[in-house]
Structure formats: C-alpha cells, structure tokens
ZALUMKOL-583264 format. One record per atom (N, C-alpha, C): y, x, z. Coordinates in steps of 0.001 Angstrom, whole numbers, plus 500000, padded with zeros to 6 digits. Layout:
N
YXZ/...
This chain:
440
817807951479593760/818557952640593283/818732952561591768/819932952877591309/820218952872589878/820112954295589354/819069954544588548/818871955885588020/819992956253587062/820199957542586883/821289958020586033/820926957847584565/821845957256583820/821653957052582388/822699957847581625/822377958190580390/823286958977579564/823255958447578139/824403958518577460/824477958094576055/825770958605575450/825793958679574151/827013959011573424/827912957780573401/829162957928573828/830080956792573908/830957956658572674/830928957655571798/831717957619570571/830774957565569373/831355957395568201/830535957266566990/829745958547566727/828489958427566270/827640959603566022/827979960289564697/829224960736564578/829680961399563349/830471962647563728/830658963527562780/831447964734563027/832907964352563207/833517964825564292/834908964493564598/835503965596565459/836784965470565774/837436966489566598/836836966526567998/836658965347568601/836132965249569955/835113964117570037/834199964222570979/833243963157571279/833139963012572788/832577961882573226/832411961634574657/830954961290574944/830375961998575905/829048961679576422/829252961053577796/828685959889577998/828901959139579241/827631959101580072/827801959242581402/826682959130582343/827087958231583491/826102957546584080/826372956698585236/825091956532586040/825227956482587355/824055956289588199/824282956812589601/823363956496590494/823526956863591900/823535958373592121/822772959121591322/822723960566591516/823338961324590345/824335960712589692/824923961317588493/825596962648588799/826260962767589958/826929964030590290/825898965143590518/824766964770591079/823687965734591292/823138966207589953/822914965273589042/822364965601587724/823303966517586949/824591966138586900/825546966903586099/825806968277586720/825798968339588038/826044969630588693/825011970680588307/823809970256587918/822749971183587534/823012971839586179/823901971227585377/824144971793584049/825629972014583746/826482971897584780/827914972117584627/828304973303585501/829289974048585091/829651975268585807/830399975020587109/830659973766587436/831291973438588717/830481972357589419/830515972378590750/829724971446591550/830502970146591768/829867969028591448/830529967722591573/830127966968592843/829188967483593595/828564966713594666/829500966367595816/830615967083595953/831559966796597041/832741965936596603/832718965473595380/833835964678594853/833953963348595600/835168963005596014/835421961776596768/836325960800596014/836943961266594935/837838960411594153/837832960870592700/838495960123591866/838506960454590438/839070961860590227/838364962647589422/838708964056589258/838520964484587804/839411965347587340/839286965934586005/839007967419586159/837983967919585480/837580969313585590/837387969917584206/837620971213584126/837332971942582884/836235972962583184/835249973051582303/834167974002582505/833233974000581319/832000974391581553/831026974491580465/829735973777580834/829129973165579827/827769972657579966/826830973799579580/825870974070580470/824943975166580201/823503974667580281/822659975308579508/821234974981579497/820457976284579628/819825976485580785/819091977729581041/819976978952580806/821156978937581407/822115980042581344/822802980178579984/822423979371579016/823066979433577698/824135978353577593/825342978762577196/826436977798577064/826164976845575903/826297975554576186/826181974537575141/827543974246574532/828551974060575418/829910973794574935/830880973871576103/832135974199575797/833215974070576777/833710972635576736/833870972027577902/834166970589577946/835237970281578994/835825969107578837/836643968496579883/835802967378580483/835696967355581793/834809966403582463/835630965485583365/835434964179583198/836075963180584055/835028962602584985/835242962765586281/834299962243587276/834932961046587982/834207959931588038/834688958701588667/833811958386589877/834425958245591022/833693957891592229/833602956373592330/832368955850592386/832194954408592511/832742953904593834/833208952663593914/833101951653592850/834255951669591844/835113952702591931/836274952741591043/835914953377589708/835012952699588999/834596953131587668/834251951894586859/834007952074585583/833670950926584737/832405950237585205/831382951004585506/830108950419585915/830071950040587390/831013950570588183/830971950364589631/830164951430590333/829551952338589570/828747953424590113/829502954742589969/828980955800590568/829474957136590254/829231957367588764/830255957845588067/830154958007586617/830817959299586177/830368959798585027/830930961012584453/831112960803582952/832244961264582443/832468961294581005/832719962736580602/831934963236579674/832038964610579203/832706964601577839/833909965164577767/834638965241576495/834335966600575874/833630966570574761/833164967803574128/833668967880572693/833372968983572017/833689969082570601/832833968078569822/833420967523568768/832778966396568093/831726966765567079/830876967693567423/829745968042566560/828525967230566972/827873966530566052/826655965786566416/825613966676567081/825541967952566648/824586968872567258/824936969141568726/826224969382568995/826674969636570369/826375968431571258/826694967225570766/826449966000571546/824963965851571850/824146966107570841/822694965994571018/822207966973572082/822715968198572064/822283969206573029/822747968864574453/823960968315574581/824457967925575904/823599966802576482/823286965812575655/822453964696576114/821067965197576504/820480966068575679/819152966614575985/819183967407577294/820271968136577517/820393968918578748/820490968010579968/821237966933579849/821364965974580958/820016965306581252/819289964955580209/817976964340580390/817017965337581058/817103966564580629/816258967614581217/816504967741582719/817743967437583150/818109967609584555/818075966302585358/817451965276584810/817199964086585626/817740962770585109/818517962786584035/819031961529583469/818005960942582503/818210959738582091/817411959150581012/818342958508580011/817852958335578796/818679957739577741/818967956281578066/820222955888577943/820596954502578210/820087953593577093/819775952376577442/819411951369576445/820678950699575920/820549949933574865/821711949242574285/822416948381575323/823713948589575471/824513947746576355/824281947980577840/823575949053578210/823207949219579620/824399949541580510/825390950255579994/826579950534580805/827319949235581129/827482948384580118/828139947090580349/827302946209581264/825968946296581098/825076945516581955/825241945917583412/825381947201583659/825564947648585041/826919947212585591/827939947224584754/829243946726585192/829147945258585601/828361944494584843/828131943083585163/827346942939586467/826296943736586621/825467943647587826/826237944033589080/827219944913588929/828020945332590077/829302944504590224/829352943361589515/830472942420589616/831815943027589218/831769944010588315/833016944551587777/833551943668586654/832643942992585968/833002942056584906/832044940878584975/832459939727584421/831536938600584304/830931938599582904/830096937616582614/829371937607581344/830301937386580152/831355936593580334/832324936384579253/833018937699578909/833389938457579932/834019939756579694/833046940729579050/831785940681579467/830778941566578880/830625941288577383/830581940015577013/830483939662575594/831725940107574835/832875940051575515/834131940423574868/834163941901574501/833461942747575276/833425944181574952/832854944371573556/831720943734573293/831089943849571974/831949943199570903/832607942090571248/833458941401570273/834660942256569881/835240942973570843/836363943865570524/835897944950569557/834734945516569825/834189946568568961/833976946054567545/833529944794567424/833196944231566109/834336943455565465/835516943459566076/836649942723565506/837012943287564135/837243942382563184/837605942817561832/839055942507561495/839752941774562359/841169941496562158/841898941740563477/843181942000563383/843955942237564607/844064940957565431/844008939806564755/844064938533565474/842809938324566316/841648938637565738/840391938517566484/840377939506567641/840854940713567395/840902941717568459/841780941242569607/842922940619569283/843835940139570318/843156939086571193/842448938150570570/841743937117571333/840655937731572214/839918938681571672/838828939291572430/839341940122573595/840507940736573430/841112941480574534/841530940544575665/841966939326575312/842296938338576339/841056937994577160/839919937857576472/838664937591577184/838261938780578040/838441939982577505/838094941186578251/838946941325579507/840192940877579430/841098940930580591/840787939853581630/839851938949581314/839472937910582265/840236936607582121/841125936530581138/841946935319580992/841130934123580510/840085934366579714/839218933271579285/838399932754580457/837889933649581268/837132933241582457/837985932407583396/839284932722583450/840195931969584320/840320930506583893/840012930219582619/840052928828582156/838863928033582689/837749928723582940/836513928081583355/836441927890584859/837015928796585605/836861928761587062/837401927489587710/838515926895587239/838950925622587834/837912924508587679/837174924504586550/836103923517586366/834996923753587390/834643925019587545/833617925391588524/834024924925589923/835284925173590282/835769924812591621/835772923308591826/836210922571590808/836328921104590947/834956920459591074/833981920907590281/832634920344590377/831996920731591709/832232921976592126/831707922412593425/832306921570594553/833574921187594418/834227920353595439/833477919040595642/833195918352594532/832568917037594646/831107917178595086/830417918227594613/829044918458595058/828993918779596557/829924919578597003/829980919916598426/830246918674599265/831133917844598762/831470916607599470/830247915703599594/829485915606598511/828274914782598529/827276915339599540/827065916659599509/826109917282600414/826510917086601878/827788917244602149/828257917079603527/828091915632603986/828417914680603099/828263913263603441/826808912926603764/825874913555603010/824449913282603229/823949913989604492/824325915256604659/823768916054605754/824504915887607082/825776915478607015/826572915343608235/827282913988608272/826544912909608260/827162911579608207/827976911254609459/827741911993610561/828432911672611815/829892912121611815/830280912970610852/831663913441610837/832542912451610071/833285911684610793/834067910600610194/835354911086609540/835763912313609874/837030912804609315/836843913482607956/835618913455607407/835358914051606095/835473912968605023/836124913303603928/836311912359602822/834957911872602302/834890910611601942/833652910018601439/833524910260599932/832363910767599523/832089910993598100/831349909775597556/832092908726597219/831456907523596687/831450907551595155/830934906487594561/830798906444593108/832149906431592411/833126905751593003/834468905734592411/835063907133592372/834823907904593415/835329909278593476/834691910130592390/833405909941592147/832696910705591107/833259910371589731/833472909088589459/834046908670588181/835437909266588010/836196909271589085/837551909837589046/837528911312588674/836611912069589276/836514913503589000/836075913750587553/835085912989587093/834616913160585720/835730912840584729/836455911763584956/837564911389584066/838668912441584072/838779913160585163/839765914238585255/839315915465584459/838009915743584470/837498916974583872/837230916881582376/836819915704581894/836434915580580479/837564915958579522/838814915471579731/839887915901578815/840114917413578835/839964918032580003/840116919485580093/839031920192579287/837807919699579388/836702920297578641/836884920095577142/837348918902576742/837573918635575322/838605919599574747/839657919879575515/840671920837575073/840075922228574925/839250922629575895/838616923947575830/837665924047574645/836941922968574358/836021922977573215/836780923072571896/837877922320571796/838681922353570573/839293923737570369/839878924285571429/840452925635571329/839367926659571032/838180926434571603/837076927369571398/836587927388569963/836518926226569332/836093926177567932/837088926922567040/838370926791567362/839389927516566589/839261929018566816/839051929413568069/838888930834568379/837642931402567716/836587930594567651/835343931028566996/835601931311565512/836442930492564902/836802930704563497/837560932024563339/838508932273564234/839288933516564171/838377934715564375/837421934565565276/836531935680565611/835476935926564542/834935934858563980/833805934991563062/834166934719561607/835311934057561366/835669933681560005/834997932385559585/835208931981558335/834602930759557815/833889931062556507/832808930343556274/832046930491555041/832582929509554002/832983930043552859/833543929219551784/832671929368550544/832098928262550083/831245928278548899/832033927767547698/832076928574546642/832703928155545384/831613927571544498/831761926301544148/830696925564543471/831237924960542178/830405924902541176/830797924269539922/829790924571538842/829953923920537704/829034924174536601/829338925556536009/828452926103535201/828693927425534615/829982927477533795/830650928637533893/831808928957533046/833062928151533352/833216927690534611/834480927034534981/835440928020535636/834979929264535830/835873930286536375/835684930565537851/834511930266538397/834275930542539823/834361932030540122/833762932831539270/833772934275539496/835181934838539388/835939934344538433/837334934784538298/838137934385539528/837858933203540057/838554932726541245/838201933598542448/836915933937542577/836490934826543655/837224936156543566/837267936726542379/837933938012542195/839417937919542521/840047936801542158/841479936625542417/841759936549543915/840898935850544660/841090935739546113/840861937086546781/839835937813546310/839514939115546901/840498940197546491/841143939998545330/842029941037544820/841273942210544236/840025941977543826/839206943022543227/838162942379542337/837584943161541440/836556942657540538/835190942778541197/834840941804542008/833546941821542679/832473941156541811/832829940030541175/831853939292540370/832055939587538879/830947939602538139/831012939815536699/831568938564536022/832540938762535124/833166937641534431/832958937798532931/832335936774532305/832183936748530849/832367935313530372/832384935143529061/832467933798528482/831107933140528370/830063933857528767/828706933336528624/828355932494529833/828013931229529613/827644930346530714/826387930849531390/826369930823532714/825188931235533472/825151932717533778/826311933417533644/826335934854533944/825972935116535394/826530934317536324/826214934472537741/824880933794538020/823871934606538322/822523934064538518/822102934097539980/822919934676540825/822636934698542250/823964934541542984/823906934335544275/825121934176545071/825778935535545241/827062935620544877/827846936845545029/828794936659546216/828802937629547140/829590937506548355/830804938417548330/831837938004549069/833025938815549259/833770938330550484/834645939171551021/835349938822552252/836841939092552073/837660938120552467/839109938254552338/839781937819553631/840776938572554057/841556938243555250/842750937410554822/842765936158555232/843861935262554885/844595934859556162/845728935468556387/846565935168557565/845768935243558869/844944936278558991/844224936493560241/842870935832560326/842465935120559295/841136934500559268/840334935094558112/839131935555558409/838285936134557370/837567935017556628/837773934966555326/837035934031554478/835808934755553939/834632934259554311/833387934791553751/833096933973552497/833437934520551346/833386933782550085/832034933967549400/831535932867548852/830249932889548155/830437932260546779/830353933091545759/830411932625544376/828991932240543979/828743930947543868/827385930474543619/827090930398542129/825803930473541815/825376930266540433/825721928843540017/826142928684538772/826496927350538296/825353926372538453/825648925220539037/824594924227539278/824415923355538035/823232923413537473/822891922605536296/821381922604536154/820871921770535288/819439921799534974/819181922971534034/818268923845534423/818004925037533611/816507925301533548/816045925716532368/814640926088532189/814434927578532402/815540928318532561/815468929749532835/815010929941534275/813869930611534463/813281930732535797/814198931464536752/814810932565536283/815688933356537151/816935932556537523/817529931883536532/818726931081536814/818386929945537773/817201929367537630/816791928262538500/816701928706539957/816202929928540171/816138930469541535/817548930624542105/818458931110541255/819845931253541687/820477929925542049/820148928886541294/820685927547541556/820184927020542897/818903927260543192/818359926822544487/819036927556545639/819315928837545445/820033929597546471/821456929065546642/822039928626545540/823383928045545609/823388926791546461/822379925961546299/822292924729547075/822133925041548562/821383926089548865/821215926510550268/822549927005550830/823290927753550021/824595928264550446/825562927121550744/825520926094549904/826390924929550093/826112924272551448/824848924130551786/824474923493553053/824966924287554253/825014925610554117/825383926461555247/826885926748555311/827637926347554297/829066926676554236/829888925807555191/830990926375555664/831949925610556464/832882924808555560/833214925383554416/834097924729553440/833473924877552057/833407923769551334/832892923785549963/834061923533549017/834215924406548021/835258924266547004/834580923987545668/834820922801545143/834280922456543824/835314922842542774/834906923700541846/835808924194540804/835530923435539503/836577922834538950/836498922130537670/837350922866536639/837055922621535372/837789923258534273/838950922372533872/840163922836534120/841349922039533815/841563921849532318/840963922739531530/841210922683530089/840288921723529349/839388921084530081/838464920146529427/838264918912530296/837722917880529706/837481916634530421/836282916774531369/836316916016532444/835180915993533371/833977915393532650/832859916091532674/831672915598531988/830592915226533011/829407914928532521/828330914472533399/827911915554534399/827935916829533973/827573917910534888/828564917979536049/829860917858535724/830885917855536784/830650916693537745/830380915526537186/830164914337538019/828940914510538914/827917915148538387/826702915381539166/826999916307540352/827800917351540110/828157918288541179/829042917617542220/829990916811541776/830861916088542701/830050915131543565/829065914506542966/828214913588543728/827347914366544725/826817915520544271/825938916320545128/826693916864546346/827971917242546172/828745917861547255/829562916851548060/829480915577547704/830330914560548346/830180914557549862/828973914737550351/828737914682551802/829347915865552537/829749916905551806/830335918087552438/831861918061552417/832431916929551978/833895916766551938/834568917958551263/834273918184549983/834746919402549319/836242919374548991/836807920568548838/838131920727548238/837898920824546729/838513919945545969/838335919943544516/839530920642543878/839261921686543110/840334922464542495/840106922567540993/841189922461540237/841139922561538773/841595923963538379/840668924747537833/840984926105537401/841366926112535921/841837927253535447/842250927474534052/843497926676533684/844314926363534706/845606925723534416/846601926837534086/846310927555533004/847050928782532706/848474928522532244/848753927305531778/850109926976531329/850833926090532335/850199925870533490/850778925046534571/851169923660534069/850319923083533226/850608921761532679/849687920684533239/848728921081534036/847754920108534512/848326919240535619/848043917966535579/848521917026536594/847370916383537343/846239917041537336/845046916459537942/844929916695539443/845945917231540070/845882917449541514/846010918909541852/845039919440542589/845079920820543054/844707921745541902/845695922423541352/845478923227540155/845791924691540420/844992925573539827/845194927006539969/844906927688538641/845303928943538570/844956929770537419/844487931118537936/843164931293537943/842625932574538388/843066933687537454/843190933367536164/843600934352535166/844967934929535495/845899934076535918/847269934497536227/847488934768537720/846369934744538477/846422934983539927/847301933959540646/847358932749540116/848135931670540749/847156930800541561/846878931239542781/845839930590543591/846376930078544932/847684930151545123/848256929750546408/847907928311546801/847916927337545870/847548925967546282/846164925884546920/845206926643546395/843867926636546968/843857927304548341/844537928433548459/844605929121549760/845240928205550806/846293927516550432/846964926593551361/846029925457551773/845251924961550813/844311923865551117/843219924338552070/842737925566551869/841713926121552774/842296926294554172/843511926820554268/844161927019555571/844366925689556281/844738924661555513/844914923333556111/843582922792556619/842516923021555864/841196922541556266/840734923266557548/841050924546557666/840681925297558869/841399924741560088/842675924370559918/843402923671560969/843904924525562121/844250925781561859/844769926642562921/846289926611562947/846861926744564141/848300926896564271/848593928224564954/849872928544565132/850240929839565698/849680930038567101/849616928958567889/849115929068569264/847653929477569300/846911929101568261/845481929404568229/845211930903568244/846183931683567759/845985933119567645/846402933884568901/846952933184569883/847504933904571034/847046933364572381/846212932317572395/845780931758573670/844316932085573931/843972932410575177/842568932710575489/841692931496575264/840455931735574840/839538930628574570/838107931144574510/837160930284574874/835754930585574620/835583930711573115/834725931630572670/834712931844571215/833350932169570622/832269931833571333/830971932026570678/830052930850570952/828951930810570242/828057929648570294/827460929455571683/827132930553572372/826547930433573716/827523929762574673/828738930249574708/829736929720575627/830063928260575322/830286927962574042/830652926595573663/829476925642573850/828261926140573604/827085925301573806/826907924920575265/827110925863576160/826979925586577595/828090924654578074/829294924817577524/830386923924577911/830112922503577432/829562922363576233/829181921039575730/828080920428576599/827155921269577034/826089920805577911/826647920312579243/827645921027579772/828291920608581017/828979919255580833/829610919073579682/830271917800579396/829256916660579367/828128916878578693/827088915847578620/826579915478580017/826421916478580866/825934916223582223/826955915438583037/828221915760582862/829271915019583571/829314913561583108/829201913348581808/829199911976581282/827973911216581777/826844911927581913/825636911291582455/825865910883583908/826551911731584670/826865911411586070/827766910182586155/828748910106585267/829637908947585255/828866907679584900/827994907790583901/827196906637583492/826287906164584631/825705907128585357/824863906774586505/825673906069587580/826902906541587787/827767905926588801/828127904497588409/828439904311587128/828799902970586656/827602902025586682/826391902610586597/825172901798586667/824657901645588097/825489902081589043/825245901842590477/824021902578591020/823742903788590470/822700904612591067/823201905192592384/822287905633593215/822686906212594496/823382907556594272/824233907932595204/825035909141595056/824164910387594958/823057910430595703/822209911620595651/821555911785594279/821265910684593586/820720910776592229/821806911192591232/822996910667591439/824118911030590561/824394912525590653/824229913069591859/824545914485592073/823653915410591242/822497914912590797/821611915733589965/822299916131588667/822958915173588035/823683915469586792/824893916356587064/825564916125588191/826698916982588551/826237918416588766/825072918560589387/824528919889589626/824186920583588304/823659919820587334/823375920381586009/824660920885585351/825739920103585487/827031920513584920/827527921794585583/827370921850586900/827795923024587659/827012924262587228/825713924109587039/824877925228586611/825281925728585229/825598924816584315/826028925205582969/827317926016583021/828246925604583880/829498926347584025/829223927745584578/828335927829585564/827987929131586127/827319930024585084/826520929433584207/825835930213583182/826833930821582194/827922930131581934/828956930687581052/829455932006581620/829703932022582926/830231933211583591/829142934201583975/827877933778583840/826779934642584237/826539934643585724/826883933547586392/826765933470587843/825632932552588306/824836932058587380/823793931095587749/822773931704588704/822541933009588589/821581933665589480/822137933853590887/823443933576591052/824074933716592357/824304932349593011/823656931333592473/823905929965592917/823464929756594364/824411929378595178/824127929053596581/825166928028597005/824775926761596910/825735925689597177/826186925676598628/825378926203599519/825779926196600926/827057926999601135/827233928068600349/828466928847600463/829669928000600079/829498927173599030/830581926300598612/830896925272599698/829856924753600324/830063923746601377/830846924334602543/830364925441603076/830954925980604289/832284926671604046/832603926943602798/833922927486602513/834972926394602470/834535925140602399/835463924032602268/835568923164603525/834531923123604356/834520922197605486/834202922908606786/834906922540607816/834637923088609134/833712922127609870/832425922135609450/831495921141609964/830988921487611357/831267922676611833/830745923069613138/831749922923614267/832844922238614013/833882922169615059/833471921235616186/
C-alpha cells in the first residue's frame, strides 16, 4: 500500500496562488476529512470548489483537482489543492492534511512514485528535475524532449536488438531440437555488434553536445598579471564583476561569472595571474588558478598585445600546452595587431574570442533541437554498454564459445536497462517467449 503523501508543489514564497499536492491509496479519504465535500465516491477526474477546514475552523477557500488513478501523474489517486499563495495558508493546509492521515513527502517522492507505477522511465524522471533547473530556453527545449519520452525512444531499439541476439542464444542452447530457429553463431554476434557500435557512437556524440547545452562549459581565463583578464571577463559578462586596476596581482582569487552565448552557458573563471610570488595570499590564489585550469573545459590564455611575449608568458603557454588553449591577444585597442586572435576588452571588441569558443564547443543548429542523453549517468552507462559489446565481439573473434560470449552481451543489455531504470525488471525469459513460438 502506498501511504498518502503531501507537499507544496509551488515555490515557498508569497504569491497569488499556490498548489498543495497529495497522492496515495487513501488520499480521497484523507482529504475528505478536511474538505467541505466528500471525495470518496469520485470515479474520474473532477474539479471542486470548497474549503479546507481544521476542527471546524476554515483554513482557506480552495479549488480542488481530484485525479482518479491510474490517470494521474503518479498513477495513484491524487489531489491538487489550489489555495491563496500565502506561506502561512500553505503551511496550515499541509499540517491539516498530515493531521488527517497524510505524511510529508520526501524529495522527489512524487516523481519516484510515477516511476514505480511505470508512468515514466528513469530518463523522463531525470528530465523533470532538468526542466526545473534549465537556465536557457535551449536547455529547456532539450529537457522537454526527454520528458516527452523522445530520448528514451533512442535507447529502446538498442535494448530490443541486444535482447534479440540474447534470446536467440538462449533458445539455441535450451531448445537445440528446433531446427527452424535461426542459429546464433559467432559471425551473427559480430554482425550485431558492428551494427550497434556506430549507433552508440552517434548517441554518445550527440549526448556530449546535449550535456554542454544542459550544463554549459567551464572557461578559464589564464595569463600573467595585468594582461586584462578581468577586463575581458567583464566584457563577456557585460557587467563589472571583477575588479580592474593597473596594479599587477589585483585578482588574488578565482572570480566567477556566467554568460549565455547563443544558448550555451559559459561558466567563466577569471584566475589570479600565474607567476612566482612571495606574497602568501597571492600564492594561494595562484594554486587555485592551477586547479581551475585542470577542471576547465576550455582554457583561454590571454597575452598583452601591446608588449612583447616575455618569459612569464612563455612559462604560462608551456604550462597550459596540454590543455590545448585558445591564445588571445588583448589590448589591441587600435586594431593594429597581427599576432592572430586579437581582441580589445576596453572597446568591447571580443567577437573573435567568442567565435573561437563557439567553434571549440562544436555545436550546430541540430544539436539544439534533437533528443539526446545529456547527463553523466546516462552517458556513462551507454559507454559501458559499448565496452561490453566490443568485449563480446573480441571474444567471438577469439573463438570463445557462444555461451561465454553471451556474458558480455548480457552486461551490455543490463547497462541499457539501467539507463531506462528497468534493470530491476530484468527477465530474459519474457524476451525469449515474446519472440519464439518454442512450444508449437
């Protein structure tokens, strides 16, 4: 039995209206004890107007939406109470519901119940939180595609194809007397793996792009003191976030800012100038800068266009070489520099750098409109499935027996199921008997 849970479904702030949500097997019984109308005979979705009362005292006049399971978000009987948007009113309604048999919901419990009742899969469940946390309309669009199930639809053909070959292997082993069943030999396994790997590679590539749209990229601005990193940060952000002076070493810690560039959030980090320093505080900032560089997706080395490259510049270029940095020449205020990628933070002429960052990110228009896996869990499991498939192919080429090869195929199948949250429902016999009429 699923006990009735209750929680505020809207932000806990003063507003015109708020929604208190309840769900559970006895939700109509619970709400009927504190609502002026009886819900226990409801057979379909219903809208009611009445009052929430607590010991004969009116708490608020409300509009109540009653959903008869399984036609609800959670798949259970559910109620949404639309009340006045006073935090006090919401608190009293929740307390009244708890007093009459509900309990406070835990984080994500409504979505968890929707998942448990097969209303959504795990990819869709994650998409709910991603939609809530979207910071750009492009990220929201991608997350809505996942919420609609379109991302899951990309995974299911892989699940079906691997299940096909696993079922074939099982039938060949368990029912060798049936001569009309296709043989699952090593060549067939190699054929299936060669068919699936390019599909997985495409999904992984699209997924990495979607992850960038959803999470943004970390960009570290690196250079010696007083080359204009802080001015460059401010120019990209369009605001004065970092302190700018002519004094070298003004930035003593990493300064952060966020900018939306054509639908991708740049998480910008203005690092302390990297140099040898006896100043203890500046030295700590320099060490933090080095840590930021290691964690960045894109490193931008800023040089001073108005002066010659010196030993400090060369040291920074050597230190960042392994991170494949974008090298930009700042302070090209007269647009006379011919040293390559030149900008002027002072004059807000930074388009060449923005274009270089966009090129490094590597997104095209299709990336913003096609469904894709977009988080580390999903992409990690898909990569794991790929590794297992390649292991199965390698075993086949090394002439291992089919039953041993199937172990790696089964691992790949489990990884795919874990993406969708179906691993706990694993029953290969269902796959077998849905495909073969072995009892004829």
